[in-house]
N, C-alpha and C positions, 0 to 999 in steps of 0.2 A: 023809529024807522026800521022797516023790515030789511032783511038781508039783501034781497034783490034790488030794492030801492037804493040802498047804500052803495051797492056795486055799480049801479047804472048812473048815479048822480055824483060820484066822487070825481073831483077834478083837481088838477095841479093849481094850488093857490100860492101866488107869489107876492101878494100885497096883503098887509096885515094892519089892524088898528093897533093903538098903543095900550089896549086893555090887557091887563095881566092874565095869564093862563093859569087856571086852577091846577095845582100839582096833582090832585086826585084824578083829574082827567088824563094827565100824562102817564100817571102810574097805571091806569086802566089800559092805556095803549101799550105800555111795556108788558103788562100781563098778556095782552093779546099777541104781542110779538113772540112771547115764550110759549104760546099755544100753537105756533105755526108748525107744519110738518117739517121733518128733517130726515135725511137718509139714515136709516137704522135708528131713528129717534136719538141721534147723538147730540143734538142741540149745541152745535159748536160756536154759539154766539156769545157776545158780550155787548153791552150798551153803555155809552157814555152820555149822560144827560147834561146838557150845557144850558145854563141859565144866566151866566155871567155876561153882562152887556159888553164888556171889553173883549171877551173871547169871541162872542158872536160877531162883533164888528171887525175882528181880525181876519175872519174866514175869507171875505171877498178879496183880501190882499193877495191870496195865493190861488183861489179857486175862481176861474173866470165866469162861472154860471151861478154864482151864489150871492148876488147883490141883495136878494130878499132877506138875507141874514141880518142886515142892518135894521130891518123892521120887526123881525121875528122876536117873540118873547122867550122862546126856548128852542132847543134843537136836540136831536138824538143822533149820535154817531153809532151806526151799527157796525160791529166788528166781528171777526172770526178768529177763533183759536184753532188752527188746523190739527193740533195735537189731540183735540177732543173728538175728532172725527172717527167714526166707525168704518166708513168707506171713503178712502182718500179722494180728494179733489171735488167733492160735492158741496163744499162749504159755500161757494158763490150762489148756488141754487138755494141752499138752506137759508142764507141771509136774505136773499131776495124774497122768499116766502115771509120771512119776519117783517121785512120792510112793507110788503103789501098789507099784512095784518095791522101794522101800525097806522098806515095811511087810512085804512077802512075804519079802524077804531076811532081815530081822531075825527074823521068825517061824521061818523055816527053820533059823536058828541058835539057836533056843530063847530069844530075847530078846522082850521085850514092848514094844509101842509103840502110840501112838494118833495119829490125824490130827487136828490142831488147826487149824482154818481161820484164816486171816489175811485174805487178799484175798477179797472186795472191801470189807471193812469198813475205811474210811479211817483211823480212829483206831488200829486195830491195826497197819495198814501203817506209819503214822508213828511209833508207839511202838517197833516192832521196828527201824525205820530209825534212830531216835535211840539205842536201847539198844546196837545192834551196829554202828553207823557205816556203815550201808548208803548208798551214793551215790544221788542222786535219779534216775539213769538206770536203777536196778535196783529191781524191785518185789518185796517180800516176798509170798510166795504161801501157804505153809503151814509150820507148825512141828510137828515130830515128837519128843515126849519119848520117851526110851529107858531101859529098865532090865530087870532080871531080874524076871519076873512074880511078884507076890505075891497072886494071885487065881486062882480056878479058871477054866479056859477049856476049850473043846473044840468039837466039831462041833455045829452047829445047822442044822436043816433049814429053809432059807429059800426053797426051790424053790416057785414058784407057776405051775403049768402054765397057769392062766387068763390069765397075762400074756404068753403066747406067741401070736402071730398068724402064721399060715402063709400066705404069698403075698399076702395082703391083710388089712386090719384086719377 
């Protein structure tokens, strides 16, 4: 799949088959995450790979928009360690770039995933911290449930030329 096709056909996938996910495909997505741009190339991120069924099933108990975790075969919690930043307060942007790279890498390998927000909702941050043993110096940013898609997806035309302003508003 070429890059533009990957970008234009990626969709949020919330239904998965029970087929196991190849660890090498997830590793490739994590490599893509670490290739994301970051302010000053500080790369302030950490990733927690979750494959334990009991742990995945616990997430919907505290996160209201994560029911798909019960079907997911894996998940990645993207976190930030602000002490690693070169330019303070850019970590949410840096982590967002890493999340997008993960989503695209998974899609390019025919896996499905969805971006589940954690930060800045404090109870979600604290519940992920407690569930996964995240230190206080690290901030959970986003969770990405992963599996083989069990729902249709494809290209959707989201282009809105009226939102483009050339040279000035």
